[in-house]
C-alpha positions in Angstrom: 33.3 22.5 -32.1 31.3 24.2 -34.8 27.9 25.4 -33.8 26.5 25.4 -37.3 23.7 23.1 -38.1 24.6 20.6 -40.8 21.0 20.2 -42.0 18.7 23.0 -43.4 15.8 21.9 -41.3 16.1 21.0 -37.6 13.6 18.2 -37.9 14.9 16.5 -41.1 14.7 12.8 -41.1 18.5 12.7 -41.8 20.4 12.7 -38.5 23.2 15.2 -37.9 26.4 13.5 -39.2 28.2 14.6 -36.0 26.2 12.1 -34.1 28.7 9.3 -34.6 30.1 6.7 -32.2 32.9 8.9 -30.8 30.6 11.8 -30.0 28.0 9.5 -28.4 30.8 7.9 -26.3 32.0 11.3 -25.1 28.4 12.3 -24.3 28.1 9.1 -22.1 30.9 10.4 -19.8 28.5 12.9 -18.3 26.2 10.1 -17.0 29.3 8.2 -15.8 30.1 11.0 -13.4 26.5 11.6 -12.2 25.7 7.9 -11.7 29.0 7.3 -9.9 27.9 10.0 -7.4 24.2 8.9 -7.2 25.0 5.2 -6.8 27.9 5.7 -4.3 25.7 7.9 -2.2 22.7 5.6 -2.3 24.5 2.2 -2.1 27.6 2.9 0.0 27.3 6.4 1.6 23.9 6.5 3.3 23.4 2.9 4.4 27.1 2.0 5.0 29.5 5.0 5.4 27.2 7.2 7.5 26.0 4.3 9.7 29.0 1.9 9.9 32.0 4.3 9.5 30.8 7.7 10.6 28.5 6.3 13.3 25.4 8.3 12.4 22.1 6.8 13.5 20.2 5.3 10.5 17.2 7.6 11.0 19.6 10.6 10.7 21.5 9.0 7.8 18.3 8.7 5.8 17.3 12.3 6.7 20.7 13.6 5.4 19.8 12.3 1.9 16.2 13.3 2.1 17.0 16.9 3.0 19.9 17.1 0.6 18.1 15.9 -2.4 14.8 17.4 -1.3 16.3 20.9 -1.4 18.0 20.2 -4.7 15.0 18.5 -6.3 12.9 21.6 -6.2 15.6 23.5 -8.1 15.6 21.1 -11.1 12.6 22.5 -12.9 14.0 26.1 -12.3 17.4 25.0 -13.6 15.7 23.6 -16.7 13.8 26.8 -17.2 16.9 28.8 -16.8 18.8 26.8 -19.4 15.8 27.0 -21.8 15.9 30.8 -21.7 19.7 31.3 -21.8 21.0 32.9 -24.9 24.8 32.7 -24.4 27.2 32.7 -27.3 28.4 29.2 -26.4 24.8 27.9 -26.2 21.9 27.4 -23.8 23.3 24.2 -22.1 27.0 23.6 -22.6 28.4 26.6 -20.6 26.9 25.0 -17.4 29.3 22.1 -17.8 32.2 24.4 -17.1 30.4 26.3 -14.3 29.5 23.2 -12.3 32.5 20.8 -12.7 34.8 22.0 -9.9 32.1 22.5 -7.2 30.8 19.0 -8.2 34.1 17.3 -7.6 35.1 19.3 -4.5 31.8 18.7 -2.7 31.9 15.0 -3.4 35.4 14.8 -1.8 34.2 16.7 1.3 31.3 14.4 1.8 33.6 11.5 2.7 35.7 13.6 5.1 35.5 12.2 8.7 34.7 14.5 11.6 36.6 14.3 14.9 33.4 14.4 17.0 30.9 12.0 18.3 28.1 14.5 18.3 25.2 13.2 16.2 23.9 16.8 15.7 27.3 18.1 14.4 27.8 15.2 12.0 24.2 15.5 10.8 24.6 19.2 10.2 27.9 18.9 8.3 27.0 16.0 6.1 23.6 17.5 5.3 25.2 20.9 4.3 27.8 19.3 2.0 25.2 17.0 0.5 23.1 20.0 -0.4 26.1 21.7 -2.1 26.9 18.5 -4.0 23.3 18.1 -5.2 23.0 21.7 -6.4 26.2 21.5 -8.3 25.0 18.2 -9.8 21.7 20.0 -10.9 23.8 22.7 -12.7 25.5 19.9 -14.7 22.9 17.2 -15.2 19.7 19.1 -16.2 21.3 20.9 -19.1 23.2 17.7 -20.0 20.1 15.6 -20.3 18.2 18.4 -22.1 20.8 18.1 -24.9 19.6 14.6 -25.8 16.5 15.5 -28.0 18.5 18.4 -29.5 21.5 16.2 -30.6 19.3 13.3 -31.8 16.0 14.0 -33.5 14.8 10.5 -34.7 12.9 7.9 -32.7 15.7 5.3 -32.9 18.5 7.8 -32.9 17.4 8.9 -29.4 17.4 5.3 -28.2 20.9 4.8 -29.6 22.2 8.0 -27.9 20.6 7.0 -24.7 22.1 3.5 -25.0 25.6 5.1 -25.0 24.6 7.3 -22.1 23.3 4.2 -20.4 26.7 2.5 -20.8 28.3 5.5 -19.2 25.8 5.3 -16.4 26.5 1.6 -15.9 30.2 2.2 -15.6 29.3 4.8 -13.0 27.1 2.2 -11.2 30.1 -0.1 -11.2 32.5 2.5 -9.8 30.0 3.8 -7.3 28.9 0.4 -6.0 31.9 -1.8 -6.4 35.0 0.4 -6.3 34.5 2.9 -3.4 34.9 0.4 -0.5 37.8 -1.5 -2.1 39.5 1.8 -2.9 39.0 3.0 0.7 40.4 -0.3 2.1 43.4 -0.1 -0.2 44.1 3.4 1.0 44.3 2.4 4.6 40.7 1.6 5.5 38.5 3.3 8.0 37.4 6.9 7.9 40.8 8.0 6.6 40.7 5.5 3.7 37.2 6.7 2.7 38.4 10.4 2.8 41.4 9.6 0.5 39.1 7.6 -1.9 36.6 10.5 -2.0 39.4 13.0 -2.8 40.7 10.9 -5.7 37.2 10.3 -7.1 36.4 14.0 -6.8 39.0 14.8 -9.4 38.0 11.9 -11.6 34.4 13.2 -11.5 35.2 16.8 -12.4 37.6 16.3 -15.4 35.2 14.5 -17.9 32.9 17.5 -18.1 35.6 19.3 -20.1 35.4 16.6 -22.7 31.6 16.6 -22.6 31.7 20.4 -23.3 34.0 19.9 -26.2 32.2 16.9 -27.7 28.6 18.1 -27.7 26.7 20.8 -29.7 23.5 22.7 -29.9 21.2 23.7 -32.7 21.2 27.4 -33.4 17.6 27.1 -34.8 16.4 26.1 -31.4 18.2 28.9 -29.6 17.0 31.5 -32.1 13.4 31.2 -30.9 12.3 33.8 -28.4 10.6 32.3 -25.3 7.0 33.5 -24.9 5.4 31.0 -22.4 5.7 32.0 -18.8 7.1 29.5 -16.2 3.6 29.0 -14.7 1.9 28.6 -18.1 4.6 26.2 -19.0 4.1 24.0 -16.0 0.3 23.9 -16.6 0.9 22.8 -20.2 3.5 20.2 -19.0 1.2 18.7 -16.3 -1.9 18.5 -18.5 0.0 16.5 -21.2 -1.5 13.0 -20.9 1.6 11.2 -22.4 3.9 13.1 -20.0 1.8 12.2 -17.0 1.9 8.5 -17.9 5.6 8.7 -18.6 6.3 10.4 -15.3 4.2 7.8 -13.4 6.0 4.8 -14.9 9.4 6.5 -14.5 8.6 7.4 -10.8 7.7 3.8 -10.0 10.8 2.5 -11.7 13.0 5.0 -9.9 11.6 3.9 -6.5 12.4 0.3 -7.3 15.9 1.2 -8.5 16.8 3.3 -5.4 15.3 0.8 -2.9 17.4 -2.0 -4.3 20.4 0.2 -4.4 20.2 1.2 -0.8 19.2 -2.3 0.5 21.4 -4.6 -1.5 24.6 -4.0 0.5 22.7 -4.6 3.8 21.2 -7.7 2.2 24.6 -9.1 1.6 26.0 -8.0 4.9 23.2 -9.0 7.3 21.2 -11.7 5.5 23.8 -13.5 3.3 26.6 -12.8 5.8 29.2 -12.2 3.0 29.6 -8.5 2.7 32.5 -8.7 0.3 30.4 -10.7 -2.2 28.5 -7.4 -2.9 31.2 -5.9 -5.1 31.7 -9.1 -7.0 28.0 -9.4 -7.6 27.8 -5.8 -8.8 30.5 -6.4 -11.4 28.5 -9.3 -12.7 25.4 -7.2 -12.7 26.9 -4.4 -14.8 28.5 -6.8 -17.1 25.2 -8.5 -17.8 23.4 -5.2 -18.4 26.1 -4.1 -20.9 26.0 -7.5 -22.6 22.2 -7.3 -23.0 22.1 -3.8 -24.5 22.9 -4.7 -28.1 20.1 -7.3 -28.1 17.6 -4.8 -26.5 18.7 -2.2 -29.1 18.0 -4.7 -31.9 14.5 -5.4 -30.5 13.9 -1.7 -29.9 14.3 -0.9 -33.6 11.4 -3.3 -34.3 8.9 -2.4 -31.7 7.6 0.4 -29.5 9.6 1.9 -26.6 6.7 1.5 -24.1 6.4 -2.2 -25.0 10.1 -2.7 -24.3 9.8 -0.9 -21.0 6.9 -3.2 -19.9 8.8 -6.4 -20.9 11.9 -5.2 -19.0 9.9 -4.2 -15.9 8.1 -7.6 -15.7 11.3 -9.5 -16.2 13.1 -7.6 -13.4 10.1 -7.9 -11.1 9.9 -11.6 -11.5 13.6 -12.1 -10.9 13.5 -9.9 -7.7 11.1 -12.4 -6.1 13.9 -14.9 -6.1 15.9 -12.7 -3.7 13.3 -13.4 -1.0 13.9 -17.2 -1.5 17.7 -17.2 -1.2 19.1 -18.6 2.0 22.6 -17.8 3.5 23.6 -21.5 3.3 23.0 -21.8 -0.4 26.1 -22.0 -2.6 27.8 -18.6 -3.5 27.1 -19.1 -7.2 23.3 -18.9 -6.5 23.3 -15.1 -6.3 26.1 -14.9 -8.9 23.5 -16.3 -11.3 20.3 -14.6 -10.0 21.8 -11.1 -10.2 23.0 -11.1 -13.8 19.7 -12.6 -14.9 17.8 -9.9 -13.1 20.1 -7.3 -14.7 18.6 -8.0 -18.1 15.3 -6.4 -17.1 17.0 -3.6 -15.2 18.6 -2.4 -18.5 15.3 -1.3 -20.0 13.8 0.1 -16.8 16.7 2.5 -16.6 17.1 3.3 -20.3 13.7 3.6 -21.9 12.0 6.5 -20.0 14.8 8.9 -20.8 14.6 7.8 -24.5 10.8 8.3 -24.5 11.0 11.9 -23.0 12.4 13.4 -26.2 9.1 12.6 -28.1 7.1 14.4 -25.4 9.3 17.5 -25.9 8.5 17.4 -29.6 4.8 17.1 -28.9 5.1 20.1 -26.6 6.9 22.0 -29.4 3.8 21.6 -31.5 1.6 23.3 -28.9 3.9 26.0 -27.6 6.3 26.7 -30.5 9.2 26.6 -28.1 12.0 24.1 -27.3 11.5 23.5 -23.6 13.7 20.4 -23.1 15.1 22.0 -19.9 11.8 22.2 -18.1 10.8 18.7 -19.0 14.1 17.1 -18.1 14.3 19.3 -15.0 10.9 18.0 -13.9 12.1 14.4 -14.6 15.2 15.0 -12.4 12.9 16.4 -9.7 10.9 13.1 -9.7 14.0 11.0 -9.9 15.5 12.6 -6.8 12.5 13.2 -4.6 10.6 9.9 -5.1 13.6 7.6 -4.8 15.1 9.6 -1.9 11.8 9.6 0.0 11.5 5.8 -0.4 15.1 5.2 0.8 14.5 7.6 3.8 11.4 5.8 4.8 13.2 2.4 4.4 16.0 3.6 6.6 13.6 5.0 9.2 11.8 1.7 9.3 15.1 -0.2 10.0 15.9 2.3 12.8 12.5 1.8 14.4 12.8 -2.0 14.2 16.1 -1.8 16.1 18.9 -1.6 13.5 22.2 -1.3 15.4 25.7 -1.3 13.8 27.3 -2.4 17.0 25.4 -5.7 17.5 23.8 -8.5 15.5 20.6 -7.5 13.8 17.3 -8.8 15.2 14.9 -11.0 13.1 12.5 -8.0 12.4 15.4 -6.0 10.8 16.6 -8.9 8.7 13.0 -9.6 7.4 12.6 -5.9 6.6 15.9 -5.9 4.6 14.8 -9.0 2.7 11.4 -7.5 1.8 12.8 -4.1 0.8 15.2 -5.8 -1.5 12.7 -8.0 -3.2 8.9 -7.7 -2.9 8.7 -3.9 -2.4 10.6 -2.9 -5.6 8.8 -5.7 -7.5 5.5 -4.2 -6.5 6.5 -0.8 -7.9 7.8 -2.4 -11.2 4.4 -4.1 -11.7 2.7 -0.8 -11.0 4.8 0.9 -13.6 3.7 -1.6 -16.2 0.0 -0.9 -15.4 0.7 2.9 -15.8 2.4 2.3 -19.1 -0.9 1.0 -20.7 -2.1 3.2 -23.5 1.0 5.4 -23.8 0.3 7.3 -27.0 3.7 8.4 -28.5 4.3 5.4 -30.8 6.9 5.4 -33.5 4.2 6.4 -36.1 2.8 9.1 -33.9 6.3 10.6 -33.5 6.9 10.5 -37.2 3.7 12.5 -37.7 4.8 15.0 -35.1 8.1 15.5 -36.9 6.4 16.0 -40.2 4.1 18.7 -38.8 7.1 20.4 -37.1 9.0 20.3 -40.4 6.0 21.7 -42.3 5.6 24.5 -39.7 9.3 25.4 -40.0 9.1 25.4 -43.8 6.3 27.9 -43.6 
């Protein structure tokens, strides 16, 4: 792919003609792979595979994820800084797609490998070590990948559009990670061996798309031509004192905690409260279908209003529908949840999509102050928040279940069931309402961003 910029000015109102449907679709493949991993680990691996198949105690299972993502999370800002300062011939970001693809797929496969031991300590050590390797390889891919967004798409609505395609890719990943792993394992023989075979196949499926992402994306030479002057420490100070970034980080953090809590608890909700574990995959298919069906309507609305407003509407919608999960009884007809979940999904779409679309405007605002394109640091910090906050919430939830007496070998007691119901409904709803409160007064409106681009364009012209 040609690396030449098609426009004389990087901040021209005219979008790069390469940003067409085909390219945006290829770009979305990256988030398909990342979300397949994140969702399968959060929804199936920690709360089901490690506890029900491998036999790891729930406290240790939650700790595997907490350590794995905790170690990795602190490398995200550093990875972003590294890619900001890279001056390779192929670009600042894209070469990392080739570097990280194989370790990414291989470590995912190894994570589902059963161990011929009953030792809790040995299993904990093995799964934690492989989890760390997988997380680090995912950082090498995902931080440069996300940092490309504001570089490929400059305009306010163009970034929403590109993120919508990325969001569709992520939803397919959600579907594969939540609704395909267990059926695939059962089709391949079931038990630990079936999960190992499914992990090996998916490892290949996850590595290959990064070759297409490398070929289908591009970078702007004018961004790479700037010599970095701001030190890492100075850059973090500037980042953290940015009022709009702090608000954006806060609302994103609350939304991420809600997403990860539901992701980890929903399979347990279907298994131990509803009593129909296999309905989980069917419901997730309906969930993803509803999100995809709602995206065109949300996109139409987004072109006519502000991103923060759309985020608040989606958060309140999702929070209100989550309360219904507390009311559902096992004896209710099966169609009840088949209706509740897709209706809830409409709000989920905006909670997941909008913060990433909003982050590009923060990067442009930072460019006015520093004169540098520091997408890597900002997106790396966002990844740090994504991994650490959600993982900590899930680890605490799993530890709570362990303390209340969760036991895979016997029927769960009333305290465990009640905790699962609350962690699937009221707890995430609380964080969604909190995210709406934080979003008040977010300053990067459509008009404010247009003024920022005009000032950047005038500066570059000088």
